[in-house]
C-alpha positions as CSV (number, residue, x, y, z in Angstrom):
1,M,45.2,-79.7,91.0
2,I,48.2,-78.3,92.9
3,F,48.5,-81.2,95.3
4,K,49.1,-83.6,92.4
5,K,52.4,-81.9,91.6
6,D,55.5,-84.1,92.0
7,N,58.3,-81.6,92.5
8,F,61.1,-81.5,95.1
9,V,60.8,-77.7,95.6
10,F,57.1,-77.9,96.1
11,G,57.7,-80.6,98.8
12,L,60.2,-78.2,100.5
13,V,57.5,-75.4,100.5
14,L,54.9,-77.8,101.9
15,G,57.4,-79.1,104.4
16,F,58.0,-75.6,105.6
17,I,54.4,-74.5,105.8
18,A,52.7,-77.6,107.3
19,P,54.5,-77.5,110.7
20,A,53.8,-73.8,111.0
21,L,50.1,-74.6,110.4
22,G,50.2,-77.5,112.9
23,F,51.9,-75.2,115.5
24,L,49.2,-72.5,115.0
25,L,46.4,-75.1,115.2
26,Y,47.7,-76.5,118.4
27,K,48.2,-72.9,119.8
28,F,44.6,-72.1,119.0
29,V,43.2,-75.3,120.5
30,K,45.3,-75.5,123.6
31,F,46.4,-71.9,124.3
32,R,43.5,-69.9,123.0
33,A,43.7,-67.3,125.8
34,F,47.4,-66.5,125.0
35,T,48.7,-64.2,122.2
36,I,51.6,-65.7,120.2
37,S,54.2,-63.7,122.1
38,E,52.7,-64.7,125.5
39,M,52.7,-68.3,124.3
40,F,56.4,-68.1,123.4
41,Q,57.2,-66.7,126.8
42,W,55.2,-69.5,128.4
43,I,57.2,-72.1,126.4
44,R,60.4,-70.4,127.5
45,L,59.4,-70.8,131.1
46,N,58.2,-74.4,130.6
47,P,60.8,-76.1,128.3
48,N,58.9,-79.4,128.4
49,L,56.2,-77.7,126.2
50,I,58.7,-77.4,123.4
51,T,58.6,-81.1,122.9
52,V,54.8,-81.1,122.6
53,F,54.8,-78.2,120.1
54,I,57.5,-79.9,118.0
55,S,55.6,-83.2,118.0
56,V,52.4,-81.6,116.9
57,S,54.1,-79.5,114.3
58,L,56.0,-82.3,112.8
59,F,53.0,-84.6,112.8
60,A,51.5,-82.3,110.1
61,N,54.6,-83.1,108.0
62,A,54.3,-86.8,108.7
63,A,50.7,-86.7,107.5
64,L,51.6,-84.9,104.3
65,F,54.6,-87.2,103.7
66,T,52.3,-90.3,104.0
67,I,49.8,-88.8,101.6
68,Y,52.5,-88.0,99.0
69,I,54.2,-91.4,99.4
70,N,51.0,-93.3,99.0
71,G,50.2,-91.1,95.9
72,N,53.5,-92.1,94.3
73,R,54.7,-88.5,94.3
74,D,58.1,-89.3,95.6
75,K,59.9,-86.0,94.7
76,T,57.4,-84.0,96.7
77,A,57.6,-86.5,99.6
78,K,61.5,-86.2,99.5
79,G,61.1,-82.4,99.9
80,I,58.8,-82.8,102.8
81,F,61.1,-85.3,104.4
82,V,64.1,-83.0,104.1
83,L,62.3,-80.1,105.7
84,T,61.1,-82.5,108.5
85,I,64.7,-83.4,109.3
86,I,65.8,-79.8,109.3
87,Y,62.9,-78.8,111.6
88,A,63.7,-81.6,113.9
89,I,67.4,-80.6,114.1
90,V,66.5,-77.0,114.7
91,A,64.0,-77.9,117.3
92,M,66.6,-80.1,119.1
93,L,69.1,-77.3,119.0
94,F,66.5,-74.9,120.3
95,K,65.6,-77.2,123.2
96,Y,69.1,-78.1,124.3
97,L,71.0,-74.9,123.7
């Protein structure tokens, strides 16, 4: 099974995709009436929403990280962790610049 792989690059890929899926899931649950572009405009007008979206998006990575650490697939978990840190830095820059 693909999720049993223990590979750093695979972890980077998962770490890149999971927050995007978390973001989309939150968008479809909370902002169902908005299109993606309208939602981004709404976020720009309400900067406090950035923190909410970041938290939900990175929660997906935290869940994956926990699953891979508990499964003793440390290389994949390291890849997920690296992308989580990169996402967090970019999100902070996006919020404060």
